PDB file as gemmi writes it, atoms N, CA and C in Angstrom:
CRYST1    1.000    1.000    1.000  90.00  90.00  90.00 P 1                      
ATOM      1  N   MET A   1       0.964  -1.363   0.424  1.00  0.00           N  
ATOM      2  CA  MET A   1       0.106   0.063  -0.720  1.00  0.00           C  
ATOM      3  C   MET A   1       1.106   0.960   0.428  1.00  0.00           C  
ATOM      4  N   ARG A   2       1.607   0.589   0.674  1.00  0.00           N  
ATOM      5  CA  ARG A   2       2.789   3.008   0.372  1.00  0.00           C  
ATOM      6  C   ARG A   2       3.316   3.023  -1.173  1.00  0.00           C  
ATOM      7  N   ASN A   3       3.998   1.300  -1.278  1.00  0.00           N  
ATOM      8  CA  ASN A   3       3.918   1.717  -2.668  1.00  0.00           C  
ATOM      9  C   ASN A   3       3.220   2.575  -3.369  1.00  0.00           C  
ATOM     10  N   LEU A   4       2.516   1.817  -3.323  1.00  0.00           N  
ATOM     11  CA  LEU A   4       1.701   2.733  -3.854  1.00  0.00           C  
ATOM     12  C   LEU A   4       1.039   4.078  -3.980  1.00  0.00           C  
ATOM     13  N   THR A   5       0.809   4.469  -2.830  1.00  0.00           N  
ATOM     14  CA  THR A   5       0.950   5.956  -2.284  1.00  0.00           C  
ATOM     15  C   THR A   5       1.873   6.965  -2.939  1.00  0.00           C  
ATOM     16  N   TYR A   6       3.277   6.427  -3.029  1.00  0.00           N  
ATOM     17  CA  TYR A   6       4.200   7.176  -3.638  1.00  0.00           C  
ATOM     18  C   TYR A   6       3.928   6.275  -4.817  1.00  0.00           C  
ATOM     19  N   VAL A   7       4.045   5.732  -6.104  1.00  0.00           N  
ATOM     20  CA  VAL A   7       3.839   5.806  -6.841  1.00  0.00           C  
ATOM     21  C   VAL A   7       2.621   6.784  -7.377  1.00  0.00           C  
ATOM     22  N   VAL A   8       1.208   6.668  -6.418  1.00  0.00           N  
ATOM     23  CA  VAL A   8       0.601   7.953  -7.733  1.00  0.00           C  
ATOM     24  C   VAL A   8       1.300   9.502  -6.837  1.00  0.00           C  
ATOM     25  N   TYR A   9       1.829   9.522  -5.627  1.00  0.00           N  
ATOM     26  CA  TYR A   9       2.079  11.147  -5.521  1.00  0.00           C  
ATOM     27  C   TYR A   9       3.380  10.973  -6.754  1.00  0.00           C  
ATOM     28  N   ILE A  10       4.430  10.084  -7.571  1.00  0.00           N  
ATOM     29  CA  ILE A  10       4.800  10.761  -8.599  1.00  0.00           C  
ATOM     30  C   ILE A  10       4.294  10.898 -10.000  1.00  0.00           C  
ATOM     31  N   LEU A  11       3.096  10.009  -9.701  1.00  0.00           N  
ATOM     32  CA  LEU A  11       3.027  10.795 -11.207  1.00  0.00           C  
ATOM     33  C   LEU A  11       1.155  11.875 -10.990  1.00  0.00           C  
ATOM     34  N   LEU A  12       1.002  12.561  -9.896  1.00  0.00           N  
ATOM     35  CA  LEU A  12       0.527  13.473  -9.978  1.00  0.00           C  
ATOM     36  C   LEU A  12       1.682  14.475  -9.875  1.00  0.00           C  
ATOM     37  N   PHE A  13       2.465  14.720  -9.674  1.00  0.00           N  
ATOM     38  CA  PHE A  13       4.075  15.456  -9.778  1.00  0.00           C  
ATOM     39  C   PHE A  13       3.529  15.541 -11.181  1.00  0.00           C  
ATOM     40  N   THR A  14       4.364  14.271 -11.504  1.00  0.00           N  
ATOM     41  CA  THR A  14       4.919  14.349 -13.190  1.00  0.00           C  
ATOM     42  C   THR A  14       3.588  15.500 -13.881  1.00  0.00           C  
ATOM     43  N   ILE A  15       2.351  14.796 -13.532  1.00  0.00           N  
ATOM     44  CA  ILE A  15       1.356  15.735 -15.018  1.00  0.00           C  
ATOM     45  C   ILE A  15       1.081  16.862 -14.285  1.00  0.00           C  
ATOM     46  N   LEU A  16       1.096  17.214 -12.801  1.00  0.00           N  
ATOM     47  CA  LEU A  16       1.141  18.176 -12.694  1.00  0.00           C  
ATOM     48  C   LEU A  16       2.340  19.450 -12.952  1.00  0.00           C  
ATOM     49  N   SER A  17       3.986  18.904 -13.051  1.00  0.00           N  
ATOM     50  CA  SER A  17       4.073  19.531 -13.645  1.00  0.00           C  
ATOM     51  C   SER A  17       5.100  20.480 -15.236  1.00  0.00           C  
ATOM     52  N   THR A  18       4.172  19.005 -15.697  1.00  0.00           N  
ATOM     53  CA  THR A  18       3.363  18.909 -17.224  1.00  0.00           C  
ATOM     54  C   THR A  18       2.439  19.745 -17.627  1.00  0.00           C  
ATOM     55  N   ILE A  19       1.728  20.517 -16.354  1.00  0.00           N  
ATOM     56  CA  ILE A  19       0.388  21.142 -16.924  1.00  0.00           C  
ATOM     57  C   ILE A  19       1.271  22.564 -16.668  1.00  0.00           C  
ATOM     58  N   VAL A  20       1.857  22.813 -15.845  1.00  0.00           N  
ATOM     59  CA  VAL A  20       2.915  24.133 -15.896  1.00  0.00           C  
ATOM     60  C   VAL A  20       3.794  25.067 -16.589  1.00  0.00           C  
ATOM     61  N   LEU A  21       4.383  23.502 -16.611  1.00  0.00           N  
ATOM     62  CA  LEU A  21       5.884  23.846 -18.240  1.00  0.00           C  
ATOM     63  C   LEU A  21       4.443  24.629 -19.136  1.00  0.00           C  
ATOM     64  N   TYR A  22       3.580  22.973 -19.627  1.00  0.00           N  
ATOM     65  CA  TYR A  22       2.980  23.549 -20.773  1.00  0.00           C  
ATOM     66  C   TYR A  22       2.294  25.133 -20.980  1.00  0.00           C  
ATOM     67  N   PHE A  23       1.002  25.647 -19.974  1.00  0.00           N  
ATOM     68  CA  PHE A  23       0.922  26.813 -20.142  1.00  0.00           C  
ATOM     69  C   PHE A  23       1.368  27.797 -19.757  1.00  0.00           C  
ATOM     70  N   GLY A  24       2.741  27.662 -18.769  1.00  0.00           N  
ATOM     71  CA  GLY A  24       3.656  28.428 -18.613  1.00  0.00           C  
ATOM     72  C   GLY A  24       4.707  28.931 -19.992  1.00  0.00           C  
ATOM     73  N   ARG A  25       4.713  28.625 -20.868  1.00  0.00           N  
ATOM     74  CA  ARG A  25       5.696  28.296 -21.845  1.00  0.00           C  
ATOM     75  C   ARG A  25       5.664  29.806 -22.320  1.00  0.00           C  
ATOM     76  N   SER A  26       4.749  30.721 -22.422  1.00  0.00           N  
ATOM     77  CA  SER A  26       4.627  32.001 -22.673  1.00  0.00           C  
ATOM     78  C   SER A  26       5.414  33.097 -21.737  1.00  0.00           C  
ATOM     79  N   PHE A  27       5.777  32.616 -20.413  1.00  0.00           N  
ATOM     80  CA  PHE A  27       6.241  32.996 -19.721  1.00  0.00           C  
ATOM     81  C   PHE A  27       7.515  32.490 -19.511  1.00  0.00           C  
ATOM     82  N   LEU A  28       7.744  31.834 -19.499  1.00  0.00           N  
ATOM     83  CA  LEU A  28       9.631  30.841 -19.023  1.00  0.00           C  
ATOM     84  C   LEU A  28      10.162  30.220 -20.205  1.00  0.00           C  
ATOM     85  N   VAL A  29       9.657  30.524 -21.265  1.00  0.00           N  
ATOM     86  CA  VAL A  29      10.724  30.809 -22.440  1.00  0.00           C  
ATOM     87  C   VAL A  29      11.744  32.512 -22.671  1.00  0.00           C  
ATOM     88  N   PRO A  30      11.124  32.935 -22.062  1.00  0.00           N  
ATOM     89  CA  PRO A  30      11.429  34.718 -22.328  1.00  0.00           C  
ATOM     90  C   PRO A  30      13.098  34.209 -21.488  1.00  0.00           C  
ATOM     91  N   ILE A  31      12.396  34.184 -19.766  1.00  0.00           N  
ATOM     92  CA  ILE A  31      13.108  33.797 -18.821  1.00  0.00           C  
ATOM     93  C   ILE A  31      14.420  33.242 -19.467  1.00  0.00           C  
ATOM     94  N   ALA A  32      14.480  31.707 -19.797  1.00  0.00           N  
ATOM     95  CA  ALA A  32      15.033  31.253 -20.228  1.00  0.00           C  
ATOM     96  C   ALA A  32      16.229  31.240 -20.888  1.00  0.00           C  
ATOM     97  N   LEU A  33      15.599  31.648 -22.109  1.00  0.00           N  
ATOM     98  CA  LEU A  33      16.118  32.467 -22.930  1.00  0.00           C  
ATOM     99  C   LEU A  33      17.325  33.560 -22.486  1.00  0.00           C  
ATOM    100  N   ALA A  34      16.956  34.700 -21.295  1.00  0.00           N  
ATOM    101  CA  ALA A  34      17.752  35.962 -21.049  1.00  0.00           C  
ATOM    102  C   ALA A  34      18.597  35.112 -20.580  1.00  0.00           C  
ATOM    103  N   ALA A  35      18.511  33.895 -19.360  1.00  0.00           N  
ATOM    104  CA  ALA A  35      19.163  33.652 -18.235  1.00  0.00           C  
ATOM    105  C   ALA A  35      20.678  33.120 -19.159  1.00  0.00           C  
ATOM    106  N   ILE A  36      20.304  31.684 -19.810  1.00  0.00           N  
ATOM    107  CA  ILE A  36      20.946  32.086 -20.819  1.00  0.00           C  
ATOM    108  C   ILE A  36      22.444  32.827 -21.910  1.00  0.00           C  
ATOM    109  N   MET A  37      21.102  33.659 -22.392  1.00  0.00           N  
ATOM    110  CA  MET A  37      22.617  35.412 -22.578  1.00  0.00           C  
ATOM    111  C   MET A  37      23.272  35.988 -21.801  1.00  0.00           C  
ATOM    112  N   ALA A  38      22.804  35.764 -20.936  1.00  0.00           N  
ATOM    113  CA  ALA A  38      23.119  36.196 -19.280  1.00  0.00           C  
ATOM    114  C   ALA A  38      24.417  35.951 -18.842  1.00  0.00           C  
ATOM    115  N   THR A  39      24.669  34.427 -19.692  1.00  0.00           N  
ATOM    116  CA  THR A  39      25.788  33.528 -18.480  1.00  0.00           C  
ATOM    117  C   THR A  39      26.661  34.044 -19.836  1.00  0.00           C  
ATOM    118  N   LEU A  40      26.077  33.798 -21.028  1.00  0.00           N  
ATOM    119  CA  LEU A  40      27.264  34.126 -22.449  1.00  0.00           C  
ATOM    120  C   LEU A  40      27.637  35.085 -21.688  1.00  0.00           C  
ATOM    121  N   PHE A  41      26.969  36.228 -22.301  1.00  0.00           N  
ATOM    122  CA  PHE A  41      27.724  37.407 -21.577  1.00  0.00           C  
ATOM    123  C   PHE A  41      27.907  38.451 -20.920  1.00  0.00           C  
ATOM    124  N   ILE A  42      28.253  37.187 -19.699  1.00  0.00           N  
ATOM    125  CA  ILE A  42      29.270  37.610 -18.661  1.00  0.00           C  
ATOM    126  C   ILE A  42      31.115  37.180 -19.017  1.00  0.00           C  
ATOM    127  N   GLU A  43      31.708  36.572 -20.110  1.00  0.00           N  
ATOM    128  CA  GLU A  43      32.299  36.572 -20.289  1.00  0.00           C  
ATOM    129  C   GLU A  43      33.070  37.924 -21.137  1.00  0.00           C  
ATOM    130  N   VAL A  44      32.189  38.124 -22.335  1.00  0.00           N  
ATOM    131  CA  VAL A  44      32.346  39.620 -22.837  1.00  0.00           C  
ATOM    132  C   VAL A  44      32.390  40.751 -22.074  1.00  0.00           C  
ATOM    133  N   SER A  45      31.168  41.032 -20.923  1.00  0.00           N  
ATOM    134  CA  SER A  45      31.187  42.149 -20.232  1.00  0.00           C  
ATOM    135  C   SER A  45      32.265  42.490 -19.423  1.00  0.00           C  
ATOM    136  N   ASN A  46      33.509  40.933 -18.807  1.00  0.00           N  
ATOM    137  CA  ASN A  46      34.006  40.834 -18.125  1.00  0.00           C  
ATOM    138  C   ASN A  46      35.664  40.742 -18.689  1.00  0.00           C  
ATOM    139  N   TRP A  47      35.641  40.551 -20.300  1.00  0.00           N  
ATOM    140  CA  TRP A  47      37.308  40.772 -21.261  1.00  0.00           C  
ATOM    141  C   TRP A  47      36.857  42.615 -21.081  1.00  0.00           C  
ATOM    142  N   LEU A  48      35.184  42.912 -21.538  1.00  0.00           N  
ATOM    143  CA  LEU A  48      35.595  44.402 -21.732  1.00  0.00           C  
ATOM    144  C   LEU A  48      36.183  45.473 -20.379  1.00  0.00           C  
ATOM    145  N   ASN A  49      35.582  45.078 -19.295  1.00  0.00           N  
ATOM    146  CA  ASN A  49      36.321  45.722 -19.010  1.00  0.00           C  
ATOM    147  C   ASN A  49      37.526  45.584 -17.787  1.00  0.00           C  
ATOM    148  N   ASN A  50      38.446  44.440 -18.000  1.00  0.00           N  
ATOM    149  CA  ASN A  50      39.466  44.319 -17.952  1.00  0.00           C  
ATOM    150  C   ASN A  50      40.282  45.368 -19.256  1.00  0.00           C  
ATOM    151  N   VAL A  51      40.179  45.484 -20.416  1.00  0.00           N  
ATOM    152  CA  VAL A  51      40.245  46.376 -21.723  1.00  0.00           C  
ATOM    153  C   VAL A  51      40.887  47.252 -21.357  1.00  0.00           C  
ATOM    154  N   GLY A  52      39.307  48.444 -20.705  1.00  0.00           N  
ATOM    155  CA  GLY A  52      39.037  49.475 -20.039  1.00  0.00           C  
ATOM    156  C   GLY A  52      38.039  49.946 -21.137  1.00  0.00           C  
TER     157      GLY A  52                                                      
END                                                                             
């Protein structure tokens, strides 16, 4: 019985996560892209600060 409850919780978490990600696409995609671009450009920024 305990294993069944554990499986149900995992299934519920997976379904809810999928629903949140599906409906949050319009908000989460720009945030993710901004984070990736900030990570990429931090090296360029540091180099420009060191150059002068």
